Backbone as numpy.savetxt, mean C-alpha at the origin, in Angstrom:
# Nx Ny Nz CAx CAy CAz Cx Cy Cz
-15.94 4.08 4.78 -15.55 3.46 3.14 -14.80 1.80 3.50
-15.22 1.29 2.82 -14.69 -0.24 2.72 -13.50 -0.31 2.71
-12.34 -0.86 3.48 -11.28 -1.44 3.59 -10.71 -1.86 1.79
-10.08 -1.90 1.15 -9.72 -2.73 -0.21 -9.68 -3.82 0.29
-8.69 -4.02 1.18 -8.67 -5.62 1.56 -9.99 -6.33 1.76
-10.73 -5.57 2.43 -12.16 -6.82 2.56 -12.97 -6.47 1.27
-12.81 -6.03 0.56 -13.58 -6.10 -0.93 -12.84 -7.38 -1.03
-13.84 -8.16 -1.78 -13.60 -9.89 -1.95 -12.85 -9.80 -3.01
-13.08 -8.97 -4.44 -12.37 -8.74 -5.48 -11.01 -8.41 -5.04
-10.46 -7.80 -4.06 -9.16 -7.25 -3.90 -8.64 -8.68 -3.63
-9.11 -9.81 -2.83 -8.22 -10.92 -1.88 -8.34 -11.85 -3.12
-8.75 -12.11 -4.39 -8.97 -12.64 -5.23 -8.13 -11.96 -5.86
-8.08 -11.07 -6.47 -7.05 -10.92 -7.22 -5.62 -11.44 -6.78
-5.40 -10.43 -5.14 -4.08 -10.29 -4.77 -3.34 -11.62 -3.63
-4.46 -12.67 -3.72 -4.46 -13.92 -3.10 -3.88 -13.08 -1.16
-3.88 -14.24 -0.68 -3.89 -13.55 0.98 -3.58 -15.32 1.28
-2.17 -15.01 1.85 -1.49 -16.61 2.49 -1.90 -16.97 3.85
-2.51 -15.73 4.51 -3.30 -16.24 5.34 -4.70 -16.68 5.96
-5.39 -16.39 5.10 -6.84 -16.72 5.08 -7.13 -17.25 3.44
-8.63 -18.36 3.49 -9.25 -18.53 2.05 -10.01 -17.44 2.04
-9.86 -17.54 0.73 -10.30 -16.31 -0.10 -11.82 -16.52 0.45
-12.97 -15.22 0.60 -14.25 -15.54 0.82 -15.11 -15.43 -0.42
-15.87 -16.63 -0.61 -17.25 -16.68 -1.80 -17.53 -15.19 -1.73
-17.78 -15.07 -3.28 -18.81 -13.65 -3.57 -18.98 -14.17 -4.87
-19.67 -13.17 -5.09 -20.62 -13.24 -6.62 -20.55 -12.25 -7.51
-18.84 -11.82 -7.50 -18.66 -10.61 -8.15 -17.49 -11.47 -9.30
-17.50 -10.30 -10.29 -16.26 -10.50 -11.19 -14.88 -10.44 -10.47
-13.65 -11.02 -10.53 -12.65 -11.00 -10.14 -11.81 -10.27 -11.17
-11.46 -8.60 -11.07 -10.83 -7.92 -12.09 -9.82 -6.92 -11.37
-8.60 -7.04 -11.82 -7.99 -6.09 -10.91 -8.76 -4.57 -11.16
-8.83 -4.13 -12.19 -9.21 -3.32 -12.22 -10.00 -2.54 -11.12
-11.04 -3.27 -10.72 -12.11 -3.31 -9.59 -11.54 -2.89 -8.38
-10.13 -3.88 -8.09 -9.14 -3.78 -6.47 -8.98 -2.20 -7.08
-8.18 -1.92 -7.83 -7.54 -0.46 -7.72 -8.45 0.51 -7.78
-9.67 0.76 -8.27 -10.85 1.04 -8.21 -11.36 1.37 -6.43
-11.09 0.51 -5.97 -11.52 0.72 -4.65 -10.01 1.12 -3.93
-9.16 0.58 -3.92 -7.90 1.13 -3.75 -7.88 3.11 -3.77
-8.20 3.22 -5.22 -8.62 4.70 -5.51 -9.04 5.61 -3.92
-9.89 5.22 -3.96 -11.27 6.13 -3.20 -11.12 5.11 -1.63
-10.09 4.52 -1.16 -9.97 4.26 -0.11 -9.52 5.09 1.18
-9.89 5.24 2.37 -9.34 6.42 2.73 -7.73 5.50 3.68
-7.08 6.50 4.26 -5.54 5.85 4.72 -5.52 4.62 5.65
-6.53 4.66 6.56 -6.82 3.90 7.51 -6.66 2.45 7.03
-7.92 2.76 6.12 -8.23 1.14 5.36 -6.87 0.66 4.36
-6.05 1.65 4.03 -5.19 1.21 3.11 -3.82 0.87 3.50
-3.91 1.38 4.85 -2.45 0.67 5.52 -2.82 -0.39 6.41
-3.88 -0.48 6.68 -4.72 -2.12 7.27 -4.75 -3.29 5.89
-4.65 -2.89 4.72 -4.31 -3.54 3.40 -2.95 -3.77 3.77
-2.38 -3.25 3.12 -1.06 -3.10 3.07 -0.04 -3.74 4.78
-0.74 -3.74 5.70 -0.20 -4.20 6.66 -0.53 -6.21 6.82
-1.45 -6.43 6.58 -2.21 -7.55 6.52 -1.92 -8.19 5.21
-1.45 -7.91 3.96 -1.32 -8.13 2.83 0.19 -8.84 2.72
1.01 -7.74 3.24 2.49 -7.56 3.32 2.73 -7.39 4.89
2.84 -8.05 5.48 3.10 -8.04 6.90 5.13 -7.97 6.83
5.17 -7.76 6.02 7.05 -7.97 6.04 7.31 -7.04 5.00
8.14 -5.88 5.17 8.88 -5.47 3.30 9.08 -6.09 2.41
9.68 -6.90 2.59 10.53 -8.12 1.99 9.29 -9.39 1.06
7.99 -9.13 1.69 7.17 -10.10 1.43 5.90 -9.47 0.50
5.05 -10.71 0.78 3.92 -10.22 0.51 2.88 -10.58 -0.58
1.51 -10.13 -0.44 0.52 -10.96 -1.51 0.26 -9.87 -2.71
0.86 -8.37 -2.75 0.57 -7.55 -3.51 1.77 -7.24 -4.40
1.81 -6.77 -6.09 2.43 -7.02 -6.60 3.04 -5.27 -6.04
4.33 -5.25 -6.81 5.30 -3.71 -6.27 4.91 -3.17 -6.44
3.71 -2.43 -8.18 3.20 -1.63 -8.43 1.88 -1.36 -7.75
1.30 -1.92 -7.05 0.36 -1.77 -6.26 0.77 -1.26 -4.92
2.02 -1.85 -4.25 2.74 -1.54 -3.02 2.50 -0.20 -3.54
3.02 0.35 -4.20 3.78 1.87 -4.80 2.96 2.72 -4.35
1.73 2.40 -5.53 0.73 3.05 -5.67 -0.06 3.46 -4.12
0.07 2.10 -3.41 -0.81 2.53 -2.22 -0.07 3.05 -0.88
0.70 3.24 -1.43 1.74 4.09 -0.36 1.79 5.31 -0.72
1.88 5.65 -2.01 1.43 6.94 -2.82 0.01 7.27 -2.42
-0.86 6.88 -2.68 -1.81 7.28 -2.18 -2.12 7.79 -0.26
-1.78 6.35 0.08 -1.69 7.18 1.56 -0.77 8.48 2.05
0.48 8.56 1.08 1.00 10.15 1.31 0.30 11.76 1.09
-0.59 11.00 -0.28 -1.36 12.48 -0.41 -2.39 12.30 0.52
-3.28 11.17 1.61 -3.73 11.65 2.77 -2.81 12.59 3.91
-2.29 11.76 4.22 -1.16 11.94 4.85 0.58 12.59 5.37
0.62 13.48 4.38 1.68 14.12 3.94 3.04 14.69 5.27
2.24 14.70 6.42 2.83 15.13 7.65 3.31 14.27 8.55
3.37 13.07 8.73 3.89 12.12 8.91 5.17 11.66 8.72
6.13 11.46 9.48 7.38 11.31 9.11 7.36 9.91 9.04
6.86 9.03 9.93 7.03 7.09 10.21 6.30 6.63 8.38
5.38 7.30 8.27 4.48 6.90 6.81 5.58 7.10 6.05
6.35 8.46 5.73 7.22 8.59 4.77 8.39 7.72 5.18
8.85 7.49 6.16 9.92 6.39 6.15 9.40 4.77 5.81
8.11 4.47 6.07 7.47 3.43 5.48 8.29 3.51 3.88
7.44 4.37 3.61 6.88 4.60 2.00 8.34 4.31 1.42
9.52 4.89 2.04 10.79 4.76 1.33 11.09 3.57 1.03
11.44 2.96 2.89 11.66 1.15 2.70 11.08 0.68 2.30
9.97 1.25 1.75 9.37 0.16 0.17 9.59 0.51 -0.87
10.22 1.13 -1.18 10.90 1.76 -2.57 11.94 1.16 -2.53
13.27 1.29 -1.49 14.88 0.76 -1.60 14.68 -0.74 -2.07
13.63 -1.46 -1.50 13.48 -3.26 -1.66 12.98 -3.31 -2.87
12.78 -2.55 -3.84 12.69 -2.86 -5.63 13.01 -2.50 -6.61
14.46 -2.00 -6.16 15.45 -1.61 -7.33 15.91 -0.18 -7.03
16.78 0.19 -8.43 17.91 1.42 -7.95 16.73 2.67 -8.61
15.80 1.90 -9.19 14.71 2.64 -9.77 14.41 4.13 -8.83
14.04 4.03 -7.65 13.39 4.69 -7.13 13.74 5.20 -5.61
15.17 5.07 -6.06 16.31 5.88 -4.61 15.98 6.87 -4.31
15.62 8.03 -5.74 16.09 9.10 -5.56 14.58 9.10 -4.56
13.73 9.02 -5.03 12.03 8.66 -5.04 12.65 8.79 -2.96
12.94 7.67 -2.60 13.10 6.87 -1.46 13.88 8.06 -0.67
14.63 8.15 -1.02 15.70 9.27 0.15 15.13 10.58 0.32
14.00 11.34 -1.03 13.18 12.75 -0.66 12.63 12.25 0.07
11.56 10.87 0.40 10.88 11.16 1.40 11.25 10.72 2.49
12.82 9.95 2.68 13.49 10.11 3.94 13.91 12.08 4.31
14.03 12.39 3.81 14.40 14.07 3.39 13.42 14.70 3.98
12.10 15.02 3.24 10.66 15.17 3.98 10.35 15.17 5.57
10.59 13.76 5.96 10.43 12.61 7.23 11.38 13.77 7.68
12.72 13.76 7.90 13.98 14.49 8.54 13.42 16.29 8.83
12.81 16.56 7.99 12.29 18.07 7.64 11.09 18.02 8.85
10.10 17.36 8.69 9.00 17.51 9.29 9.22 17.57 10.96
10.53 16.45 10.99 10.75 16.27 12.53 11.65 17.10 12.75
12.27 17.91 12.12 12.82 18.91 12.50 11.99 20.33 13.14
11.40 20.26 12.80 10.02 21.92 12.94 9.80 21.82 14.15
């Protein structure tokens, strides 16, 4: 599967502070990016997150896209404590609205490690 990061519409929609946007003949709309993200595998999604948001506190992806990406990764890999914690850290950075969800992700990570 093609990484959502490598898809030219995603890079044009979300930007990339590290490389120039590649030329392509496609229309650049957010829904094309979300469609690619929805069906990307976990490795491709994590690659995109790490390239476009190399530090948790900044990055080129909107918060809602980051949250969606982590949710999709966790649906594919629900038993990886490190990913659960990474997703929780992302949620804690974006206000108290998601603190309960972040705490639950950490609890799940701890439960998995205790097994």
